[in-house]
C-alpha positions as CSV (number, residue, x, y, z in Angstrom):
1,X,6.1,34.9,12.7
2,X,7.2,35.0,9.1
3,X,6.1,31.4,8.6
4,X,2.5,32.3,9.5
5,X,2.6,35.3,7.2
6,X,3.7,33.3,4.2
7,X,1.3,30.5,4.9
8,X,-1.6,32.8,5.3
9,X,-0.8,34.5,2.0
10,X,-0.6,31.2,0.2
11,X,-3.8,29.9,1.7
12,X,-5.7,32.8,0.3
13,X,-4.8,32.3,-3.3
14,X,-7.4,29.5,-3.4
15,X,-4.7,26.8,-3.4
16,X,-4.2,26.9,-7.1
17,X,-1.1,25.5,-8.8
18,X,0.8,28.5,-10.0
19,X,1.5,28.4,-13.8
20,X,4.6,30.5,-13.7
21,X,7.5,28.4,-12.6
22,X,9.7,31.3,-11.5
23,X,6.9,32.6,-9.3
24,X,6.5,29.1,-7.9
25,X,10.2,28.9,-7.2
26,X,10.2,32.3,-5.5
27,X,7.4,31.3,-3.2
28,X,9.2,28.0,-2.4
29,X,12.3,30.0,-1.4
30,X,10.2,32.4,0.7
31,X,8.6,29.5,2.5
32,X,11.8,27.7,3.2
33,X,13.5,30.9,4.3
34,X,10.7,31.7,6.6
35,X,10.8,28.3,8.1
36,X,14.5,28.5,8.7
37,X,14.3,31.9,10.3
38,X,13.8,30.4,13.8
39,X,14.9,27.0,15.1
40,X,11.6,26.5,17.0
41,X,9.6,27.3,13.9
42,X,11.6,24.9,11.8
43,X,11.1,22.2,14.4
44,X,7.3,22.5,13.7
45,X,7.8,21.6,10.1
46,X,8.1,17.9,9.0
47,X,10.0,17.3,5.8
48,X,10.4,14.3,3.5
49,X,11.0,13.5,-0.1
50,X,9.1,11.6,-2.7
51,X,11.1,10.1,-5.6
52,X,7.9,10.0,-7.7
53,X,5.8,13.0,-8.3
54,X,2.2,13.0,-7.3
55,X,-0.4,12.5,-10.0
56,X,-3.5,13.4,-7.9
57,X,-4.5,14.3,-4.4
58,X,-8.1,13.0,-4.9
59,X,-8.6,9.9,-2.6
60,X,-10.7,8.3,-5.4
61,X,-7.5,7.8,-7.4
62,X,-4.9,7.1,-4.6
63,X,-3.6,3.9,-6.0
64,X,0.0,4.0,-4.8
65,X,1.7,4.8,-1.5
66,X,3.0,8.2,-2.7
67,X,-0.4,9.9,-3.0
68,X,-1.8,7.8,-0.1
69,X,0.6,9.4,2.3
70,X,-0.5,12.9,1.4
71,X,-4.2,11.9,1.1
72,X,-4.0,10.4,4.7
73,X,-3.1,13.9,6.0
74,X,-5.9,15.7,4.1
75,X,-8.9,13.4,4.5
76,X,-10.6,11.2,7.0
77,X,-12.7,8.1,6.5
78,X,-15.3,6.3,8.6
79,X,-12.7,4.0,10.2
80,X,-9.0,3.5,10.2
81,X,-6.4,0.9,10.8
82,X,-4.1,1.3,13.8
83,X,-0.5,0.1,14.0
84,X,-1.8,-3.3,15.2
85,X,-4.1,-3.8,12.2
86,X,-7.2,-3.3,14.3
87,X,-10.0,-1.4,12.7
88,X,-11.1,1.5,14.9
89,X,-13.6,4.4,14.6
90,X,-12.5,7.6,13.0
91,X,-15.2,10.0,11.9
92,X,-17.6,7.3,12.8
93,X,-17.6,7.2,16.6
94,X,-19.0,3.7,16.5
95,X,-20.3,1.0,14.2
96,X,-22.3,-2.2,14.3
97,X,-23.2,-5.2,12.2
98,X,-26.7,-6.8,12.3
99,X,-27.3,-10.5,12.9
100,X,-27.5,-11.3,9.2
101,X,-23.9,-10.2,8.8
102,X,-25.0,-8.0,5.8
103,X,-26.0,-4.6,7.3
104,X,-23.4,-2.3,8.6
105,X,-24.4,0.9,10.4
106,X,-21.9,3.7,11.1
107,X,-22.7,6.5,13.6
108,X,-20.9,9.8,12.9
109,X,-19.2,12.2,15.3
110,X,-20.8,15.6,15.5
111,X,-17.6,17.7,15.7
112,X,-16.0,16.9,12.3
113,X,-15.8,19.8,9.8
114,X,-14.5,20.2,6.3
115,X,-11.5,22.6,5.7
116,X,-12.6,26.2,5.3
117,X,-11.9,27.1,1.7
118,X,-12.1,30.7,0.3
119,X,-14.1,31.0,-2.9
120,X,-16.0,27.7,-2.7
121,X,-19.7,28.3,-2.0
122,X,-20.8,26.5,1.1
123,X,-17.2,25.9,2.4
124,X,-15.9,29.4,3.0
125,X,-16.1,28.8,6.8
126,X,-16.1,25.1,6.5
127,X,-19.1,23.1,7.5
128,X,-20.0,19.9,9.5
129,X,-19.4,16.6,7.9
130,X,-22.8,14.8,7.6
131,X,-24.1,11.4,6.6
132,X,-25.0,12.6,3.1
133,X,-21.3,13.4,2.6
134,X,-20.3,9.8,3.2
135,X,-23.1,8.5,0.9
136,X,-21.9,10.9,-1.8
137,X,-18.3,10.0,-1.4
138,X,-18.9,6.3,-1.6
139,X,-21.3,6.5,-4.5
140,X,-18.8,8.7,-6.4
141,X,-16.4,5.8,-6.4
142,X,-18.7,3.6,-8.4
143,X,-19.8,6.4,-10.8
144,X,-18.6,5.3,-14.3
145,X,-18.0,8.9,-15.3
146,X,-15.5,9.3,-12.4
147,X,-13.7,6.0,-13.3
148,X,-12.1,5.7,-9.8
149,X,-9.5,3.0,-9.3
150,X,-11.2,2.3,-6.0
151,X,-14.6,1.3,-7.1
152,X,-13.8,-2.4,-6.3
153,X,-14.0,-1.7,-2.5
154,X,-17.8,-1.6,-3.0
155,X,-18.1,-4.8,-5.0
156,X,-19.7,-6.5,-1.9
157,X,-22.4,-3.8,-1.6
158,X,-25.9,-4.8,-2.7
159,X,-26.6,-2.3,-5.5
160,X,-30.2,-3.7,-5.8
161,X,-31.0,-2.6,-2.2
162,X,-32.6,0.7,-1.3
163,X,-30.3,3.6,-2.2
164,X,-28.1,1.1,-4.1
165,X,-27.1,-0.3,-0.7
166,X,-25.8,2.9,0.8
167,X,-28.2,5.2,2.6
168,X,-28.2,8.1,5.1
169,X,-30.1,7.7,8.3
170,X,-30.7,11.3,9.1
171,X,-27.6,13.5,9.4
172,X,-25.6,11.3,11.7
173,X,-25.7,7.7,10.5
174,X,-25.0,5.7,7.4
175,X,-26.3,2.2,6.6
176,X,-24.5,-0.1,4.1
177,X,-26.1,-3.3,2.9
178,X,-24.0,-6.1,1.5
179,X,-25.1,-8.8,-1.0
180,X,-23.9,-11.4,1.4
181,X,-21.8,-11.6,4.6
182,X,-18.3,-10.4,3.8
183,X,-16.1,-10.3,6.8
184,X,-13.3,-8.2,5.3
185,X,-15.7,-5.3,4.5
186,X,-14.8,-3.2,7.5
187,X,-11.1,-3.3,6.5
188,X,-12.1,-2.1,3.0
189,X,-13.7,1.0,4.6
190,X,-10.2,1.8,6.1
191,X,-8.6,2.3,2.7
192,X,-8.0,5.8,1.4
193,X,-10.6,5.3,-1.3
194,X,-13.3,5.5,1.3
195,X,-12.3,8.9,2.6
196,X,-15.0,11.6,2.7
197,X,-15.1,14.5,0.3
198,X,-17.5,17.5,0.1
199,X,-19.8,17.6,-2.9
200,X,-19.4,21.4,-3.1
201,X,-15.7,21.2,-3.7
202,X,-15.9,18.3,-6.3
203,X,-18.6,20.2,-8.3
204,X,-16.8,23.5,-8.0
205,X,-13.4,22.3,-9.2
206,X,-14.5,19.4,-11.4
207,X,-11.5,17.4,-12.7
208,X,-9.2,19.9,-10.9
209,X,-10.3,18.6,-7.6
210,X,-7.1,16.5,-8.0
211,X,-5.1,19.6,-7.1
212,X,-7.6,21.3,-4.8
213,X,-8.3,18.6,-2.2
214,X,-10.6,19.5,0.6
215,X,-11.4,17.1,3.4
216,X,-11.6,16.9,7.2
217,X,-8.0,15.7,7.8
218,X,-5.4,17.0,10.3
219,X,-3.7,19.1,7.5
220,X,-4.9,21.1,4.5
221,X,-3.2,21.9,1.3
222,X,-1.2,25.2,1.2
223,X,0.3,24.8,-2.2
224,X,1.5,22.1,-4.6
225,X,4.0,22.8,-7.4
226,X,4.2,19.6,-9.5
227,X,7.7,18.1,-9.7
228,X,9.0,20.7,-7.2
229,X,7.3,20.5,-3.8
230,X,4.0,20.2,-1.9
231,X,3.2,22.0,1.4
232,X,0.5,21.1,3.9
233,X,-0.5,23.4,6.8
234,X,-2.0,22.3,10.1
235,X,-5.8,22.3,10.1
236,X,-6.6,24.6,13.1
237,X,-10.1,23.2,13.4
238,X,-9.3,19.5,13.3
239,X,-11.5,17.5,15.7
240,X,-9.0,15.0,17.1
241,X,-7.4,15.4,20.6
242,X,-4.6,13.5,22.3
243,X,-4.9,11.8,25.7
244,X,-4.4,15.1,27.5
245,X,-7.0,16.9,25.5
246,X,-4.4,18.8,23.3
247,X,-5.5,19.4,19.7
248,X,-3.9,17.4,16.9
249,X,-1.8,17.6,14.9
250,X,1.2,19.0,16.8
251,X,3.1,20.0,13.6
252,X,2.5,23.3,11.9
253,X,3.4,22.1,8.4
254,X,4.5,19.2,6.2
255,X,6.9,19.9,3.4
256,X,7.3,17.3,0.6
257,X,10.1,17.5,-2.0
258,X,10.1,15.7,-5.3
259,X,13.7,14.6,-6.0
260,X,13.9,11.5,-8.1
261,X,17.6,10.9,-7.2
262,X,17.5,8.4,-4.3
263,X,21.1,9.2,-3.6
264,X,20.2,12.9,-3.1
265,X,17.3,11.8,-0.8
266,X,19.8,9.8,1.3
267,X,22.2,12.8,1.6
268,X,19.2,15.0,2.6
269,X,18.4,12.6,5.4
270,X,22.0,12.5,6.6
271,X,22.2,16.3,6.6
272,X,18.9,16.8,8.4
273,X,17.1,18.3,5.4
274,X,14.6,15.4,5.5
275,X,13.1,13.9,8.7
276,X,12.6,10.4,7.4
277,X,13.1,8.1,4.4
278,X,11.2,5.0,3.5
279,X,12.4,1.8,2.0
280,X,15.6,0.3,0.7
281,X,17.4,1.3,-2.5
282,X,20.8,0.2,-3.8
283,X,21.9,3.9,-3.7
284,X,22.1,3.8,0.1
285,X,21.2,0.3,1.3
286,X,24.7,-1.1,1.7
287,X,25.9,2.0,3.5
288,X,23.0,2.3,5.9
289,X,22.6,-1.4,6.8
290,X,25.1,-4.1,8.0
291,X,25.0,-7.7,6.8
292,X,22.3,-8.5,9.4
293,X,20.0,-5.8,8.3
294,X,20.7,-3.5,11.3
295,X,21.5,0.2,11.1
296,X,25.3,0.8,10.8
297,X,26.5,2.2,14.1
298,X,28.1,5.2,12.4
299,X,24.6,6.6,11.8
300,X,23.0,5.8,15.2
301,X,23.8,9.3,16.6
302,X,21.4,11.0,14.2
303,X,19.2,8.3,12.6
304,X,17.2,5.3,13.9
305,X,15.7,2.4,12.0
306,X,12.0,1.6,12.5
307,X,10.7,-1.6,11.0
308,X,7.6,-3.9,11.1
309,X,6.5,-6.8,8.9
310,X,4.9,-5.6,5.7
311,X,1.7,-7.1,4.4
312,X,3.5,-7.7,1.1
313,X,4.7,-10.9,-0.7
314,X,7.3,-11.0,-3.5
315,X,6.8,-14.0,-5.7
316,X,7.4,-15.7,-9.1
317,X,4.2,-16.4,-10.9
318,X,3.4,-18.9,-13.7
319,X,0.8,-18.8,-16.4
320,X,-0.8,-22.2,-15.6
321,X,-3.7,-22.3,-18.1
322,X,-3.0,-25.1,-20.6
323,X,-3.7,-25.3,-24.3
324,X,-4.1,-28.9,-25.6
325,X,-3.0,-27.7,-29.1
326,X,0.3,-26.4,-27.8
327,X,1.1,-29.4,-25.6
328,X,3.0,-29.8,-22.4
329,X,5.0,-26.9,-20.9
330,X,7.2,-27.4,-17.9
331,X,6.0,-24.4,-16.0
332,X,2.4,-25.7,-16.3
333,X,3.3,-28.8,-14.3
334,X,3.0,-28.5,-10.6
335,X,5.8,-30.9,-10.0
336,X,8.2,-28.7,-12.0
337,X,7.0,-25.6,-10.0
338,X,7.6,-27.5,-6.7
339,X,11.1,-28.4,-7.8
340,X,11.8,-24.8,-8.8
341,X,10.7,-23.7,-5.3
342,X,12.9,-26.3,-3.6
343,X,15.9,-25.1,-5.6
344,X,15.7,-21.5,-4.3
345,X,18.0,-20.5,-1.5
346,X,15.7,-17.8,0.0
347,X,18.0,-17.1,2.9
348,X,20.9,-16.3,0.6
349,X,18.7,-14.0,-1.5
350,X,17.4,-12.2,1.6
351,X,20.9,-11.8,3.1
352,X,22.9,-10.9,0.0
353,X,20.4,-9.0,-2.1
354,X,18.2,-7.4,0.6
355,X,20.7,-7.0,3.5
356,X,18.6,-9.3,5.7
357,X,15.7,-6.8,5.6
358,X,13.1,-9.3,4.3
359,X,11.7,-12.5,5.7
360,X,12.2,-15.6,3.5
361,X,9.0,-17.5,3.2
362,X,7.3,-20.3,1.3
363,X,3.8,-19.0,2.3
364,X,2.0,-16.7,0.0
365,X,-0.1,-15.2,2.8
366,X,2.0,-13.3,5.4
367,X,2.0,-15.2,8.7
368,X,0.4,-12.4,10.7
369,X,-2.8,-12.7,8.7
370,X,-2.9,-16.5,9.4
371,X,-2.6,-16.0,13.1
372,X,0.9,-17.3,13.3
373,X,4.3,-15.8,14.3
374,X,6.8,-15.0,11.6
375,X,9.8,-17.3,11.9
376,X,12.7,-17.3,9.5
377,X,13.0,-20.8,8.0
378,X,16.3,-22.5,8.0
379,X,16.5,-22.9,4.2
380,X,20.3,-22.5,4.3
381,X,20.7,-25.7,6.3
382,X,18.3,-27.7,4.2
383,X,19.5,-26.3,0.8
384,X,21.7,-29.2,-0.3
385,X,19.0,-31.8,0.4
386,X,16.3,-29.7,-1.3
387,X,18.5,-29.3,-4.4
388,X,19.0,-33.0,-4.6
389,X,15.3,-33.6,-4.3
390,X,14.5,-31.0,-7.0
391,X,17.0,-32.6,-9.4
392,X,15.5,-36.0,-8.8
393,X,12.0,-34.7,-9.6
394,X,13.1,-33.0,-12.7
395,X,15.1,-36.0,-13.9
396,X,12.0,-38.2,-13.4
397,X,9.9,-35.7,-15.5
398,X,12.6,-35.7,-18.3
399,X,12.1,-39.4,-18.7
400,X,8.4,-38.7,-19.4
401,X,9.1,-35.6,-21.5
402,X,12.4,-36.3,-23.2
403,X,12.1,-33.6,-25.8
404,X,14.2,-30.5,-25.2
405,X,12.5,-28.3,-22.7
406,X,11.8,-24.7,-23.6
407,X,13.7,-21.9,-22.0
408,X,12.1,-20.6,-18.8
409,X,11.8,-16.8,-19.5
410,X,11.2,-14.6,-16.5
411,X,9.5,-11.3,-17.2
412,X,10.6,-8.5,-14.9
413,X,11.5,-4.8,-14.6
414,X,15.0,-3.3,-14.1
415,X,14.5,-2.9,-10.4
416,X,14.5,-6.7,-9.9
417,X,17.2,-7.8,-12.3
418,X,19.4,-8.8,-9.4
419,X,16.7,-11.1,-7.9
420,X,16.0,-12.7,-11.2
421,X,19.7,-13.2,-11.9
422,X,20.0,-15.1,-8.6
423,X,17.1,-17.3,-9.6
424,X,18.6,-17.9,-13.0
425,X,21.8,-19.1,-11.3
426,X,20.1,-21.3,-8.7
427,X,17.8,-22.9,-11.3
428,X,20.7,-23.4,-13.6
429,X,22.1,-25.7,-10.9
430,X,19.0,-27.9,-11.5
431,X,19.9,-28.2,-15.2
432,X,17.4,-25.7,-16.5
433,X,17.9,-23.1,-19.1
434,X,16.6,-19.7,-17.7
435,X,16.5,-16.3,-19.5
436,X,15.5,-12.9,-18.1
437,X,13.3,-10.5,-20.1
438,X,13.8,-7.0,-18.7
439,X,11.1,-4.7,-19.9
440,X,9.4,-1.4,-18.9
441,X,6.9,-1.4,-16.0
442,X,4.1,-0.7,-18.5
443,X,5.1,-3.6,-20.8
444,X,5.6,-5.9,-17.8
445,X,2.1,-5.2,-16.5
446,X,0.6,-5.7,-20.0
447,X,2.5,-9.0,-20.4
448,X,1.4,-10.4,-17.1
449,X,-2.2,-9.2,-17.4
450,X,-2.7,-10.8,-20.8
451,X,-1.0,-14.1,-20.2
452,X,2.0,-13.3,-22.5
453,X,4.5,-14.0,-19.7
454,X,4.9,-17.7,-18.8
455,X,7.0,-16.7,-15.7
456,X,6.9,-13.3,-14.1
457,X,8.2,-11.5,-11.0
458,X,5.4,-9.8,-9.1
459,X,4.6,-8.6,-5.6
460,X,1.3,-8.3,-3.8
461,X,0.6,-5.6,-1.2
462,X,-2.4,-5.9,1.0
463,X,-5.1,-3.2,0.7
464,X,-6.7,-4.3,4.0
465,X,-5.6,-6.7,6.8
466,X,-7.4,-9.9,5.9
467,X,-6.0,-13.0,4.3
468,X,-8.8,-12.9,1.8
469,X,-6.9,-10.0,0.2
470,X,-4.2,-12.4,-0.8
471,X,-6.2,-15.6,-1.3
472,X,-8.7,-13.8,-3.6
473,X,-5.9,-13.7,-6.2
474,X,-6.5,-17.4,-6.9
475,X,-10.3,-17.6,-7.2
476,X,-11.3,-18.7,-10.8
477,X,-13.6,-15.7,-11.1
478,X,-10.7,-13.3,-10.9
479,X,-8.9,-14.3,-14.1
480,X,-6.8,-11.5,-15.5
481,X,-7.0,-9.0,-17.2
482,X,-10.3,-8.2,-15.4
483,X,-9.0,-9.5,-12.1
484,X,-5.7,-10.2,-10.3
485,X,-5.5,-14.0,-11.0
486,X,-2.6,-13.6,-13.3
487,X,-1.7,-17.3,-13.2
488,X,-5.2,-18.3,-14.4
489,X,-5.2,-20.9,-11.6
490,X,-8.5,-22.7,-11.3
491,X,-9.4,-25.3,-8.7
492,X,-13.0,-26.1,-7.7
493,X,-11.9,-27.2,-4.2
494,X,-10.1,-23.9,-3.6
495,X,-13.1,-21.9,-4.9
496,X,-15.5,-23.8,-2.6
497,X,-13.2,-23.2,0.4
498,X,-13.1,-19.5,-0.5
499,X,-16.9,-19.2,-0.7
500,X,-17.2,-21.0,2.6
501,X,-14.8,-18.6,4.3
502,X,-16.9,-15.6,3.1
503,X,-20.0,-16.9,4.8
504,X,-18.3,-18.0,8.0
505,X,-18.9,-15.4,10.7
506,X,-16.8,-17.1,13.4
507,X,-13.3,-15.5,13.1
508,X,-11.4,-18.6,14.3
509,X,-13.2,-20.9,12.0
510,X,-12.6,-18.6,9.0
511,X,-8.9,-18.4,10.0
512,X,-8.7,-22.2,9.8
513,X,-10.2,-22.2,6.3
514,X,-7.7,-19.5,5.3
515,X,-4.9,-21.7,6.5
516,X,-6.2,-24.7,4.5
517,X,-6.5,-22.5,1.4
518,X,-3.0,-21.2,1.8
519,X,-1.7,-24.8,2.1
520,X,-3.5,-25.7,-1.1
521,X,-1.9,-22.9,-3.0
522,X,1.4,-24.3,-1.6
523,X,0.5,-27.7,-3.1
524,X,-0.4,-26.6,-6.6
525,X,2.1,-23.6,-6.5
526,X,0.7,-21.3,-9.2
527,X,3.1,-18.9,-7.6
528,X,6.4,-19.4,-5.8
529,X,6.6,-17.1,-2.7
530,X,10.1,-15.7,-2.1
531,X,9.9,-13.4,0.9
532,X,7.8,-11.0,2.9
533,X,9.0,-7.5,2.9
534,X,9.4,-5.2,5.9
535,X,8.2,-1.6,6.3
536,X,11.6,0.1,6.6
537,X,11.7,3.7,7.9
538,X,14.9,5.7,8.6
539,X,13.9,8.4,11.0
540,X,15.9,11.3,12.4
541,X,16.4,11.0,16.2
542,X,14.8,14.3,16.9
543,X,11.4,13.0,15.6
544,X,9.1,11.8,18.4
545,X,5.7,10.0,18.3
546,X,6.6,8.0,15.1
547,X,4.3,5.1,14.2
548,X,5.1,2.3,11.8
549,X,2.2,0.5,10.2
550,X,2.3,-2.9,8.6
551,X,0.4,-1.4,5.6
552,X,2.9,1.5,5.5
553,X,0.5,4.3,6.0
554,X,1.9,7.6,7.2
555,X,0.4,9.0,10.4
556,X,1.7,12.4,11.4
557,X,-1.0,13.4,13.8
558,X,1.1,12.8,17.0
559,X,4.5,13.5,15.5
560,X,6.7,16.1,17.3
561,X,10.2,17.3,16.7
562,X,12.6,18.2,19.5
563,X,12.9,21.9,19.9
564,X,9.4,22.7,18.9
565,X,7.6,25.3,21.1
């Protein structure tokens, strides 16, 4: 069929990014025309849009969801997270941990091959993925000359051990030695940073490996025109099978567009040009969702809403480190922060600003990571009483600090102006003067990292499913700018609890420590949690086999479209 002809041609131009835009556009038209030539062919192509262009397809630099989604299709790692946040084998068929809690051994499958790549010596016909490939890929992350954003996933590895803590045991096993027991380590190995790459391709392409990604994943790159489109083709030699023994993936291709206009993306979903859309945006949120956060009935004939709790917390942070020469600042007093938290109507914010699509919460750690069910608190019923309590606390503090209090200035970006305006209003009811500083994303990051923002809106998204990923933000050794402790919160008791949790091998005991740590953060309140987000996917009804992950990974291996042959 025409689709296969065009795909074959494009695959044989060594997957380069074409410099001539007109030539790129012509190829894009040819591809789309070929796909549309037959309904069954089109049903084998999955299409979606990215509002932000991709900066790299190298897993070592996949910092955000946009490249992660593509990288997940192109590469495999030793292990992966399933939709229930359980770590399961991927190219490692099994793994074990020794009695010390420090030595992990991963035993590799023998049927995993790298993508066949014309023009790359050693990979023309593909080759088996071996243990030395895993060792190379992980060591590449911590190579200073590479400057990977994922080097931190190996911080727990003992670099003083043999082979710097990562060694191959023959061709089919890899041993990783940690400095000390670190229970979340297996989850770290499920991140995209830990995906396996072939040394031949990295050395052949150099820095251009970003646009010539070669892995072992279910799809391989056909072509990528930056700011226009990216097309992936099915890997015909992929090792995975479904329960019936059928080869995965089912789809023949994935087509990714790059339209920054979120309104255009929504129209594309409605018209069937795109098969799914992720997240909520003012451009379409009010039209798609009713006041309860459910899909409007007018769209149910063609579109369905798929959601799961997201391992993500939106919060207001405070720079808590004091300076005796500057004197008392209200935001550095935990009683003030407690009063501010009590004065927030989280339910109103969730309902009116997020169409009920988030879960109001006073817990920094998402409930699922603490072994508890997510329940929406009844803040709306308690709100009047909590406001009165907050005002009483602040009035008491004013008697001790009668001098005029400085303005509370919230640093944020334009995407969250509505949220900060709601807080400005609600805190104004407490008698506080609140201002909003709207700055660029880059300026906001710099302010927060360097302690120049006394109050700031932030969110934290888990990299792996362990409460340590959230609680580690508050360890004193993680002070920004070198770490994520933007509040500069320091508490010896909290630090000791954290260290104890890291050497506790019993999962239930460690969970109890995590709960105590989360409660202590709630007492000192260096941050005010607002809500936990949801992974929100709008999916066309003809798409089958869709999975929604709490970390919002994109799994297209078992996706089918009705009408496919």
